[in-house]
PQR file of N, CA, C, O and H, with PARSE charges and radii, in Angstrom:
ATOM      1  N   UNK A   1     114.450 155.134  33.696 -0.4000 1.5000
ATOM      2  CA  UNK A   1     113.532 154.065  34.071 -0.0000 2.0000
ATOM      3  C   UNK A   1     112.639 153.939  34.728  0.5500 1.7000
ATOM      4  O   UNK A   1     111.721 153.157  34.482 -0.5500 1.4000
ATOM      5  N   UNK A   2     112.705 154.658  35.679 -0.4000 1.5000
ATOM      6  CA  UNK A   2     111.397 155.013  36.226 -0.0000 2.0000
ATOM      7  C   UNK A   2     110.295 155.947  35.427  0.5500 1.7000
ATOM      8  O   UNK A   2     109.119 156.043  35.777 -0.5500 1.4000
ATOM      9  H   UNK A   2     113.451 155.293  35.879  0.4000 1.0000
ATOM     10  N   UNK A   3     110.800 156.524  34.453 -0.4000 1.5000
ATOM     11  CA  UNK A   3     109.883 157.220  33.011 -0.0000 2.0000
ATOM     12  C   UNK A   3     109.459 156.586  32.482  0.5500 1.7000
ATOM     13  O   UNK A   3     108.407 156.895  31.922 -0.5500 1.4000
ATOM     14  H   UNK A   3     111.756 156.446  34.169  0.4000 1.0000
ATOM     15  N   UNK A   4     109.939 155.476  32.351 -0.4000 1.5000
ATOM     16  CA  UNK A   4     109.288 154.633  31.119 -0.0000 2.0000
ATOM     17  C   UNK A   4     108.262 153.476  32.000  0.5500 1.7000
ATOM     18  O   UNK A   4     107.691 152.853  31.105 -0.5500 1.4000
ATOM     19  H   UNK A   4     110.793 155.226  32.806  0.4000 1.0000
ATOM     20  N   UNK A   5     107.908 153.066  33.021 -0.4000 1.5000
ATOM     21  CA  UNK A   5     107.652 152.476  33.743 -0.0000 2.0000
ATOM     22  C   UNK A   5     106.451 153.912  34.462  0.5500 1.7000
ATOM     23  O   UNK A   5     105.223 153.823  34.456 -0.5500 1.4000
ATOM     24  H   UNK A   5     108.372 153.572  33.748  0.4000 1.0000
ATOM     25  N   UNK A   6     107.026 154.775  34.856 -0.4000 1.5000
ATOM     26  CA  UNK A   6     105.204 155.633  34.860 -0.0000 2.0000
ATOM     27  C   UNK A   6     104.608 155.910  33.719  0.5500 1.7000
ATOM     28  O   UNK A   6     103.385 156.032  33.659 -0.5500 1.4000
ATOM     29  H   UNK A   6     108.023 154.847  34.861  0.4000 1.0000
ATOM     30  N   UNK A   7     105.350 156.036  32.734 -0.4000 1.5000
ATOM     31  CA  UNK A   7     104.225 156.216  31.329 -0.0000 2.0000
ATOM     32  C   UNK A   7     103.687 155.083  30.955  0.5500 1.7000
ATOM     33  O   UNK A   7     102.572 155.085  30.433 -0.5500 1.4000
ATOM     34  H   UNK A   7     106.344 155.937  32.782  0.4000 1.0000
ATOM     35  N   UNK A   8     104.534 153.685  31.202 -0.4000 1.5000
ATOM     36  CA  UNK A   8     102.848 152.562  30.687 -0.0000 2.0000
ATOM     37  C   UNK A   8     102.229 152.674  31.906  0.5500 1.7000
ATOM     38  O   UNK A   8     100.998 152.656  31.864 -0.5500 1.4000
ATOM     39  H   UNK A   8     105.439 153.684  31.627  0.4000 1.0000
ATOM     40  N   UNK A   9     102.865 152.807  33.217 -0.4000 1.5000
ATOM     41  CA  UNK A   9     101.201 152.842  34.419 -0.0000 2.0000
ATOM     42  C   UNK A   9     100.041 153.560  33.322  0.5500 1.7000
ATOM     43  O   UNK A   9      98.970 153.054  32.985 -0.5500 1.4000
ATOM     44  H   UNK A   9     103.865 152.821  33.250  0.4000 1.0000
ATOM     45  N   UNK A  10     100.527 154.708  32.943 -0.4000 1.5000
ATOM     46  CA  UNK A  10      99.914 156.365  32.325 -0.0000 2.0000
ATOM     47  C   UNK A  10      98.640 155.663  30.840  0.5500 1.7000
ATOM     48  O   UNK A  10      97.409 155.662  30.827 -0.5500 1.4000
ATOM     49  H   UNK A  10     101.397 155.119  33.216  0.4000 1.0000
ATOM     50  N   UNK A  11      99.313 155.325  30.135 -0.4000 1.5000
ATOM     51  CA  UNK A  11      98.951 154.253  29.012 -0.0000 2.0000
ATOM     52  C   UNK A  11      97.920 153.447  29.662  0.5500 1.7000
ATOM     53  O   UNK A  11      96.716 153.697  29.600 -0.5500 1.4000
ATOM     54  H   UNK A  11     100.313 155.326  30.145  0.4000 1.0000
ATOM     55  N   UNK A  12      98.588 152.211  30.453 -0.4000 1.5000
ATOM     56  CA  UNK A  12      97.360 150.859  31.165 -0.0000 2.0000
ATOM     57  C   UNK A  12      96.712 151.660  31.701  0.5500 1.7000
ATOM     58  O   UNK A  12      95.755 150.908  31.887 -0.5500 1.4000
ATOM     59  H   UNK A  12      99.566 152.008  30.504  0.4000 1.0000
ATOM     60  N   UNK A  13      96.204 153.142  32.390 -0.4000 1.5000
ATOM     61  CA  UNK A  13      95.566 153.488  33.233 -0.0000 2.0000
ATOM     62  C   UNK A  13      94.059 154.180  31.810  0.5500 1.7000
ATOM     63  O   UNK A  13      92.836 154.154  31.942 -0.5500 1.4000
ATOM     64  H   UNK A  13      96.981 153.752  32.239  0.4000 1.0000
ATOM     65  N   UNK A  14      94.589 154.503  31.069 -0.4000 1.5000
ATOM     66  CA  UNK A  14      94.249 155.385  29.999 -0.0000 2.0000
ATOM     67  C   UNK A  14      93.283 153.767  29.057  0.5500 1.7000
ATOM     68  O   UNK A  14      92.147 153.626  28.605 -0.5500 1.4000
ATOM     69  H   UNK A  14      95.583 154.524  30.961  0.4000 1.0000
ATOM     70  N   UNK A  15      94.298 153.018  29.134 -0.4000 1.5000
ATOM     71  CA  UNK A  15      93.788 151.937  28.271 -0.0000 2.0000
ATOM     72  C   UNK A  15      92.368 151.342  28.971  0.5500 1.7000
ATOM     73  O   UNK A  15      91.174 151.483  28.707 -0.5500 1.4000
ATOM     74  H   UNK A  15      95.221 153.132  29.501  0.4000 1.0000
ATOM     75  N   UNK A  16      93.155 150.575  30.042 -0.4000 1.5000
ATOM     76  CA  UNK A  16      91.258 150.860  30.824 -0.0000 2.0000
ATOM     77  C   UNK A  16      90.258 151.464  30.919  0.5500 1.7000
ATOM     78  O   UNK A  16      89.139 151.213  30.472 -0.5500 1.4000
ATOM     79  H   UNK A  16      94.125 150.461  30.257  0.4000 1.0000
ATOM     80  N   UNK A  17      90.904 152.919  31.961 -0.4000 1.5000
ATOM     81  CA  UNK A  17      89.469 153.843  31.792 -0.0000 2.0000
ATOM     82  C   UNK A  17      88.062 154.000  30.156  0.5500 1.7000
ATOM     83  O   UNK A  17      86.921 154.426  29.977 -0.5500 1.4000
ATOM     84  H   UNK A  17      91.813 153.122  32.325  0.4000 1.0000
ATOM     85  N   UNK A  18      89.264 153.278  29.292 -0.4000 1.5000
ATOM     86  CA  UNK A  18      88.286 153.194  27.593 -0.0000 2.0000
ATOM     87  C   UNK A  18      87.788 151.981  27.276  0.5500 1.7000
ATOM     88  O   UNK A  18      86.894 151.735  26.467 -0.5500 1.4000
ATOM     89  H   UNK A  18      90.191 152.931  29.437  0.4000 1.0000
ATOM     90  N   UNK A  19      88.531 151.081  28.084 -0.4000 1.5000
ATOM     91  CA  UNK A  19      87.887 149.627  28.188 -0.0000 2.0000
ATOM     92  C   UNK A  19      88.808 148.865  27.179  0.5500 1.7000
ATOM     93  O   UNK A  19      88.693 147.640  27.135 -0.5500 1.4000
ATOM     94  H   UNK A  19      89.258 151.280  28.741  0.4000 1.0000
ATOM     95  N   UNK A  20      89.655 149.449  26.416 -0.4000 1.5000
ATOM     96  CA  UNK A  20      90.096 149.145  25.742 -0.0000 2.0000
ATOM     97  C   UNK A  20      91.092 147.339  25.852  0.5500 1.7000
ATOM     98  O   UNK A  20      91.501 146.475  25.076 -0.5500 1.4000
ATOM     99  H   UNK A  20      89.748 150.444  26.451  0.4000 1.0000
ATOM    100  N   UNK A  21      91.061 147.610  27.304 -0.4000 1.5000
ATOM    101  CA  UNK A  21      92.003 145.789  28.083 -0.0000 2.0000
ATOM    102  C   UNK A  21      90.713 146.219  29.461  0.5500 1.7000
ATOM    103  O   UNK A  21      90.020 147.237  29.431 -0.5500 1.4000
ATOM    104  H   UNK A  21      90.729 148.311  27.935  0.4000 1.0000
ATOM    105  N   UNK A  22      90.672 145.290  30.426 -0.4000 1.5000
ATOM    106  CA  UNK A  22      90.190 145.025  30.603 -0.0000 2.0000
ATOM    107  C   UNK A  22      90.861 145.960  32.057  0.5500 1.7000
ATOM    108  O   UNK A  22      92.063 146.008  31.797 -0.5500 1.4000
ATOM    109  H   UNK A  22      91.235 144.464  30.450  0.4000 1.0000
ATOM    110  N   UNK A  23      90.658 146.655  33.338 -0.4000 1.5000
ATOM    111  CA  UNK A  23      91.678 147.983  33.704 -0.0000 2.0000
ATOM    112  C   UNK A  23      92.195 146.638  34.831  0.5500 1.7000
ATOM    113  O   UNK A  23      92.707 147.238  35.776 -0.5500 1.4000
ATOM    114  H   UNK A  23      89.681 146.616  33.550  0.4000 1.0000
ATOM    115  N   UNK A  24      92.264 145.265  35.088 -0.4000 1.5000
ATOM    116  CA  UNK A  24      92.779 144.625  35.776 -0.0000 2.0000
ATOM    117  C   UNK A  24      94.710 144.241  34.984  0.5500 1.7000
ATOM    118  O   UNK A  24      95.765 144.031  35.583 -0.5500 1.4000
ATOM    119  H   UNK A  24      91.848 144.777  34.320  0.4000 1.0000
ATOM    120  N   UNK A  25      94.469 144.288  33.790 -0.4000 1.5000
ATOM    121  CA  UNK A  25      95.861 143.744  32.906 -0.0000 2.0000
ATOM    122  C   UNK A  25      96.262 144.658  31.949  0.5500 1.7000
ATOM    123  O   UNK A  25      97.045 144.466  31.019 -0.5500 1.4000
ATOM    124  H   UNK A  25      93.612 144.459  33.304  0.4000 1.0000
ATOM    125  N   UNK A  26      95.171 146.504  32.491 -0.4000 1.5000
ATOM    126  CA  UNK A  26      95.696 147.213  32.283 -0.0000 2.0000
ATOM    127  C   UNK A  26      96.624 147.791  32.552  0.5500 1.7000
ATOM    128  O   UNK A  26      97.556 148.269  31.907 -0.5500 1.4000
ATOM    129  H   UNK A  26      94.534 146.660  33.247  0.4000 1.0000
ATOM    130  N   UNK A  27      96.230 147.724  34.044 -0.4000 1.5000
ATOM    131  CA  UNK A  27      97.606 148.587  35.073 -0.0000 2.0000
ATOM    132  C   UNK A  27      98.846 147.200  35.595  0.5500 1.7000
ATOM    133  O   UNK A  27      99.986 147.280  36.054 -0.5500 1.4000
ATOM    134  H   UNK A  27      95.472 147.336  34.568  0.4000 1.0000
ATOM    135  N   UNK A  28      97.860 145.865  35.215 -0.4000 1.5000
ATOM    136  CA  UNK A  28      99.313 144.718  35.610 -0.0000 2.0000
ATOM    137  C   UNK A  28      99.844 144.800  34.535  0.5500 1.7000
ATOM    138  O   UNK A  28     100.947 144.286  34.716 -0.5500 1.4000
ATOM    139  H   UNK A  28      96.935 145.800  34.842  0.4000 1.0000
ATOM    140  N   UNK A  29      99.781 145.102  33.563 -0.4000 1.5000
ATOM    141  CA  UNK A  29     100.995 145.013  32.146 -0.0000 2.0000
ATOM    142  C   UNK A  29     102.537 145.193  32.620  0.5500 1.7000
ATOM    143  O   UNK A  29     103.442 144.361  32.685 -0.5500 1.4000
ATOM    144  H   UNK A  29      98.885 145.520  33.416  0.4000 1.0000
ATOM    145  N   UNK A  30     102.509 146.787  32.973 -0.4000 1.5000
ATOM    146  CA  UNK A  30     104.193 147.459  32.907 -0.0000 2.0000
ATOM    147  C   UNK A  30     104.926 146.739  33.770  0.5500 1.7000
ATOM    148  O   UNK A  30     106.130 146.677  33.523 -0.5500 1.4000
ATOM    149  H   UNK A  30     101.774 147.463  32.920  0.4000 1.0000
ATOM    150  N   UNK A  31     104.415 146.034  34.958 -0.4000 1.5000
ATOM    151  CA  UNK A  31     104.449 145.234  36.191 -0.0000 2.0000
ATOM    152  C   UNK A  31     104.915 144.252  35.453  0.5500 1.7000
ATOM    153  O   UNK A  31     106.137 144.371  35.369 -0.5500 1.4000
ATOM    154  H   UNK A  31     103.436 146.084  35.159  0.4000 1.0000
ATOM    155  N   UNK A  32     104.483 143.244  34.820 -0.4000 1.5000
ATOM    156  CA  UNK A  32     104.593 142.170  34.385 -0.0000 2.0000
ATOM    157  C   UNK A  32     106.017 142.431  33.482  0.5500 1.7000
ATOM    158  O   UNK A  32     107.085 141.910  33.804 -0.5500 1.4000
ATOM    159  H   UNK A  32     103.490 143.147  34.888  0.4000 1.0000
ATOM    160  N   UNK A  33     105.874 143.229  32.424 -0.4000 1.5000
ATOM    161  CA  UNK A  33     107.058 143.218  31.750 -0.0000 2.0000
ATOM    162  C   UNK A  33     108.245 144.001  32.688  0.5500 1.7000
ATOM    163  O   UNK A  33     109.068 143.252  33.214 -0.5500 1.4000
ATOM    164  H   UNK A  33     105.006 143.653  32.163  0.4000 1.0000
ATOM    165  N   UNK A  34     108.315 144.748  32.811 -0.4000 1.5000
ATOM    166  CA  UNK A  34     109.530 144.996  33.885 -0.0000 2.0000
ATOM    167  C   UNK A  34     110.397 143.668  34.975  0.5500 1.7000
ATOM    168  O   UNK A  34     111.558 143.364  35.251 -0.5500 1.4000
ATOM    169  H   UNK A  34     107.646 145.357  32.384  0.4000 1.0000
ATOM    170  N   UNK A  35     109.324 143.299  35.242 -0.4000 1.5000
ATOM    171  CA  UNK A  35     109.373 141.448  35.680 -0.0000 2.0000
ATOM    172  C   UNK A  35     109.747 140.976  35.182  0.5500 1.7000
ATOM    173  O   UNK A  35     109.759 139.896  35.771 -0.5500 1.4000
ATOM    174  H   UNK A  35     108.382 143.546  35.018  0.4000 1.0000
ATOM    175  N   UNK A  36     110.414 140.809  33.912 -0.4000 1.5000
ATOM    176  CA  UNK A  36     110.236 139.824  32.762 -0.0000 2.0000
ATOM    177  C   UNK A  36     111.739 140.040  32.234  0.5500 1.7000
ATOM    178  O   UNK A  36     112.701 139.295  32.045 -0.5500 1.4000
ATOM    179  H   UNK A  36     110.404 141.687  33.433  0.4000 1.0000
ATOM    180  N   UNK A  37     111.493 141.352  32.090 -0.4000 1.5000
ATOM    181  CA  UNK A  37     113.432 142.322  32.113 -0.0000 2.0000
ATOM    182  C   UNK A  37     113.912 141.773  33.142  0.5500 1.7000
ATOM    183  O   UNK A  37     114.690 140.839  32.948 -0.5500 1.4000
ATOM    184  H   UNK A  37     110.712 141.957  32.243  0.4000 1.0000
ATOM    185  N   UNK A  38     113.586 142.199  34.624 -0.4000 1.5000
ATOM    186  CA  UNK A  38     114.431 142.202  35.567 -0.0000 2.0000
ATOM    187  C   UNK A  38     114.876 140.954  35.618  0.5500 1.7000
ATOM    188  O   UNK A  38     116.053 140.916  35.977 -0.5500 1.4000
ATOM    189  H   UNK A  38     112.954 142.958  34.783  0.4000 1.0000
ATOM    190  N   UNK A  39     114.340 139.777  35.371 -0.4000 1.5000
ATOM    191  CA  UNK A  39     114.587 138.261  35.938 -0.0000 2.0000
ATOM    192  C   UNK A  39     115.467 137.875  34.770  0.5500 1.7000
ATOM    193  O   UNK A  39     116.573 137.487  35.146 -0.5500 1.4000
ATOM    194  H   UNK A  39     113.384 139.808  35.079  0.4000 1.0000
ATOM    195  N   UNK A  40     115.246 137.871  33.130 -0.4000 1.5000
ATOM    196  CA  UNK A  40     115.670 138.144  32.258 -0.0000 2.0000
ATOM    197  C   UNK A  40     117.637 138.547  32.239  0.5500 1.7000
ATOM    198  O   UNK A  40     118.537 137.862  31.751 -0.5500 1.4000
ATOM    199  H   UNK A  40     114.348 138.187  32.825  0.4000 1.0000
ATOM    200  N   UNK A  41     117.723 139.819  32.929 -0.4000 1.5000
ATOM    201  CA  UNK A  41     119.053 140.945  33.244 -0.0000 2.0000
ATOM    202  C   UNK A  41     119.792 139.410  34.778  0.5500 1.7000
ATOM    203  O   UNK A  41     120.852 138.806  34.944 -0.5500 1.4000
ATOM    204  H   UNK A  41     116.992 140.375  33.324  0.4000 1.0000
ATOM    205  N   UNK A  42     118.620 139.449  35.394 -0.4000 1.5000
ATOM    206  CA  UNK A  42     119.236 138.664  36.689 -0.0000 2.0000
ATOM    207  C   UNK A  42     120.628 137.024  36.167  0.5500 1.7000
ATOM    208  O   UNK A  42     121.726 136.613  36.542 -0.5500 1.4000
ATOM    209  H   UNK A  42     117.759 139.939  35.260  0.4000 1.0000
ATOM    210  N   UNK A  43     119.498 136.651  35.071 -0.4000 1.5000
ATOM    211  CA  UNK A  43     119.215 135.599  34.602 -0.0000 2.0000
ATOM    212  C   UNK A  43     120.689 135.162  33.585  0.5500 1.7000
ATOM    213  O   UNK A  43     121.240 134.067  33.470 -0.5500 1.4000
ATOM    214  H   UNK A  43     118.606 136.986  34.767  0.4000 1.0000
ATOM    215  N   UNK A  44     121.075 136.700  32.850 -0.4000 1.5000
ATOM    216  CA  UNK A  44     121.994 136.926  31.924 -0.0000 2.0000
ATOM    217  C   UNK A  44     124.037 137.667  32.445  0.5500 1.7000
ATOM    218  O   UNK A  44     125.097 137.757  31.824 -0.5500 1.4000
ATOM    219  H   UNK A  44     120.628 137.590  32.944  0.4000 1.0000
ATOM    220  N   UNK A  45     123.444 138.101  34.265 -0.4000 1.5000
ATOM    221  CA  UNK A  45     124.527 138.753  34.898 -0.0000 2.0000
ATOM    222  C   UNK A  45     124.603 137.432  35.374  0.5500 1.7000
ATOM    223  O   UNK A  45     125.480 137.025  34.613 -0.5500 1.4000
ATOM    224  H   UNK A  45     122.583 138.027  34.769  0.4000 1.0000
ATOM    225  N   UNK A  46     124.144 135.872  36.521 -0.4000 1.5000
ATOM    226  CA  UNK A  46     124.524 135.341  36.878 -0.0000 2.0000
ATOM    227  C   UNK A  46     125.019 134.337  35.892  0.5500 1.7000
ATOM    228  O   UNK A  46     125.821 133.577  36.435 -0.5500 1.4000
ATOM    229  H   UNK A  46     123.431 136.203  37.139  0.4000 1.0000
ATOM    230  N   UNK A  47     124.853 134.111  34.836 -0.4000 1.5000
ATOM    231  CA  UNK A  47     125.267 132.941  34.000 -0.0000 2.0000
ATOM    232  C   UNK A  47     126.820 133.447  33.807  0.5500 1.7000
ATOM    233  O   UNK A  47     127.190 134.570  33.466 -0.5500 1.4000
ATOM    234  H   UNK A  47     124.201 134.728  34.394  0.4000 1.0000
ATOM    235  N   UNK A  48     127.704 132.185  34.155 -0.4000 1.5000
ATOM    236  CA  UNK A  48     128.919 132.981  34.395 -0.0000 2.0000
ATOM    237  C   UNK A  48     129.589 131.514  32.186  0.5500 1.7000
ATOM    238  O   UNK A  48     129.382 130.584  31.406 -0.5500 1.4000
ATOM    239  H   UNK A  48     127.404 131.272  34.432  0.4000 1.0000
ATOM    240  N   UNK A  49     130.543 132.933  32.747 -0.4000 1.5000
ATOM    241  CA  UNK A  49     130.938 132.975  30.784 -0.0000 2.0000
ATOM    242  C   UNK A  49     132.372 133.212  30.999  0.5500 1.7000
ATOM    243  O   UNK A  49     132.911 134.103  31.655 -0.5500 1.4000
ATOM    244  H   UNK A  49     130.711 133.688  33.381  0.4000 1.0000
ATOM    245  N   UNK A  50     132.696 132.610  30.576 -0.4000 1.5000
ATOM    246  CA  UNK A  50     134.607 132.085  30.078 -0.0000 2.0000
ATOM    247  C   UNK A  50     134.733 132.846  29.002  0.5500 1.7000
ATOM    248  O   UNK A  50     133.939 132.963  28.069 -0.5500 1.4000
ATOM    249  H   UNK A  50     132.258 131.886  30.043  0.4000 1.0000
ATOM    250  N   UNK A  51     136.213 133.590  29.233 -0.4000 1.5000
ATOM    251  CA  UNK A  51     137.027 134.354  28.308 -0.0000 2.0000
ATOM    252  C   UNK A  51     138.555 133.787  27.863  0.5500 1.7000
ATOM    253  O   UNK A  51     139.460 133.442  28.622 -0.5500 1.4000
ATOM    254  H   UNK A  51     136.858 133.496  29.991  0.4000 1.0000
ATOM    255  N   UNK A  52     138.550 133.800  26.729 -0.4000 1.5000
ATOM    256  CA  UNK A  52     139.728 132.875  26.161 -0.0000 2.0000
ATOM    257  C   UNK A  52     141.083 134.342  26.389  0.5500 1.7000
ATOM    258  O   UNK A  52     140.916 135.561  26.407 -0.5500 1.4000
ATOM    259  H   UNK A  52     137.814 134.081  26.113  0.4000 1.0000
ATOM    260  N   UNK A  53     142.009 133.730  26.491 -0.4000 1.5000
ATOM    261  CA  UNK A  53     142.245 135.529  26.954 -0.0000 2.0000
ATOM    262  C   UNK A  53     144.136 135.041  25.616  0.5500 1.7000
ATOM    263  O   UNK A  53     144.981 134.155  25.488 -0.5500 1.4000
ATOM    264  H   UNK A  53     142.145 132.740  26.477  0.4000 1.0000
ATOM    265  N   UNK A  54     143.897 135.870  25.247 -0.4000 1.5000
ATOM    266  CA  UNK A  54     145.449 135.872  23.741 -0.0000 2.0000
ATOM    267  C   UNK A  54     146.799 135.691  24.281  0.5500 1.7000
ATOM    268  O   UNK A  54     147.773 135.080  23.842 -0.5500 1.4000
ATOM    269  H   UNK A  54     143.210 136.589  25.351  0.4000 1.0000
ATOM    270  N   UNK A  55     146.628 136.304  25.230 -0.4000 1.5000
ATOM    271  CA  UNK A  55     148.586 136.594  25.952 -0.0000 2.0000
ATOM    272  C   UNK A  55     149.012 134.676  26.804  0.5500 1.7000
ATOM    273  O   UNK A  55     150.060 134.062  26.603 -0.5500 1.4000
ATOM    274  H   UNK A  55     145.836 136.800  25.586  0.4000 1.0000
ATOM    275  N   UNK A  56     148.305 134.382  27.337 -0.4000 1.5000
ATOM    276  CA  UNK A  56     148.182 132.611  28.111 -0.0000 2.0000
ATOM    277  C   UNK A  56     147.941 131.857  27.116  0.5500 1.7000
ATOM    278  O   UNK A  56     148.892 131.173  26.737 -0.5500 1.4000
ATOM    279  H   UNK A  56     147.453 134.881  27.501  0.4000 1.0000
ATOM    280  N   UNK A  57     146.527 131.713  26.314 -0.4000 1.5000
ATOM    281  CA  UNK A  57     146.275 131.410  25.619 -0.0000 2.0000
ATOM    282  C   UNK A  57     145.180 129.961  26.969  0.5500 1.7000
ATOM    283  O   UNK A  57     144.791 128.805  26.803 -0.5500 1.4000
ATOM    284  H   UNK A  57     145.754 132.268  26.621  0.4000 1.0000
ATOM    285  N   UNK A  58     145.120 130.811  27.974 -0.4000 1.5000
ATOM    286  CA  UNK A  58     143.937 129.977  28.714 -0.0000 2.0000
ATOM    287  C   UNK A  58     142.597 130.533  29.066  0.5500 1.7000
ATOM    288  O   UNK A  58     142.385 131.698  28.730 -0.5500 1.4000
ATOM    289  H   UNK A  58     145.436 131.750  28.108  0.4000 1.0000
ATOM    290  N   UNK A  59     141.437 129.719  29.842 -0.4000 1.5000
ATOM    291  CA  UNK A  59     140.153 130.246  29.436 -0.0000 2.0000
ATOM    292  C   UNK A  59     140.199 131.266  31.180  0.5500 1.7000
ATOM    293  O   UNK A  59     140.889 131.040  32.175 -0.5500 1.4000
ATOM    294  H   UNK A  59     141.608 128.772  30.115  0.4000 1.0000
ATOM    295  N   UNK A  60     139.419 132.099  30.993 -0.4000 1.5000
ATOM    296  CA  UNK A  60     139.330 132.270  32.556 -0.0000 2.0000
ATOM    297  C   UNK A  60     137.688 132.650  32.699  0.5500 1.7000
ATOM    298  O   UNK A  60     136.967 133.185  31.856 -0.5500 1.4000
ATOM    299  H   UNK A  60     138.859 132.282  30.185  0.4000 1.0000
ATOM    300  N   UNK A  61     137.369 132.210  33.994 -0.4000 1.5000
ATOM    301  CA  UNK A  61     135.714 132.523  34.783 -0.0000 2.0000
ATOM    302  C   UNK A  61     135.679 134.057  34.664  0.5500 1.7000
ATOM    303  O   UNK A  61     136.702 134.587  35.099 -0.5500 1.4000
ATOM    304  H   UNK A  61     137.954 131.776  34.678  0.4000 1.0000
ATOM    305  N   UNK A  62     134.743 134.898  34.176 -0.4000 1.5000
ATOM    306  CA  UNK A  62     134.576 136.054  35.055 -0.0000 2.0000
ATOM    307  C   UNK A  62     134.298 136.021  36.319  0.5500 1.7000
ATOM    308  O   UNK A  62     134.921 136.800  37.041 -0.5500 1.4000
ATOM    309  H   UNK A  62     133.913 134.467  33.822  0.4000 1.0000
ATOM    310  N   UNK A  63     133.620 135.410  36.727 -0.4000 1.5000
ATOM    311  CA  UNK A  63     132.940 135.592  38.499 -0.0000 2.0000
ATOM    312  C   UNK A  63     135.273 134.978  39.368  0.5500 1.7000
ATOM    313  O   UNK A  63     135.868 134.876  40.441 -0.5500 1.4000
ATOM    314  H   UNK A  63     133.114 134.778  36.140  0.4000 1.0000
ATOM    315  N   UNK A  64     135.433 134.869  38.383 -0.4000 1.5000
ATOM    316  CA  UNK A  64     136.727 134.407  39.431 -0.0000 2.0000
ATOM    317  C   UNK A  64     137.471 136.250  39.594  0.5500 1.7000
ATOM    318  O   UNK A  64     138.360 136.623  40.359 -0.5500 1.4000
ATOM    319  H   UNK A  64     134.950 134.952  37.511  0.4000 1.0000
ATOM    320  N   UNK A  65     136.830 136.920  38.750 -0.4000 1.5000
ATOM    321  CA  UNK A  65     138.026 138.495  39.004 -0.0000 2.0000
ATOM    322  C   UNK A  65     136.676 139.533  39.780  0.5500 1.7000
ATOM    323  O   UNK A  65     136.585 140.672  39.322 -0.5500 1.4000
ATOM    324  H   UNK A  65     136.107 136.617  38.129  0.4000 1.0000
ATOM    325  N   UNK A  66     135.863 139.208  40.700 -0.4000 1.5000
ATOM    326  CA  UNK A  66     135.737 139.814  41.236 -0.0000 2.0000
ATOM    327  C   UNK A  66     136.150 139.647  42.705  0.5500 1.7000
ATOM    328  O   UNK A  66     135.958 140.560  43.508 -0.5500 1.4000
ATOM    329  H   UNK A  66     135.937 138.283  41.072  0.4000 1.0000
TER
END
């Protein structure tokens, strides 16, 4: 993960130096992308899920096992 983030910063810096993007957006884009992915990951982890067990026919919450 660190390597992907670091490469994103290097590419952003290069795009900012060449004025392909404004330096502000070039350097903040990796931060916004990783923050968005992290928040989506947290949302998916906290989302309660139910499973149907074949043995008992009952549903059990994932959180009850934690």
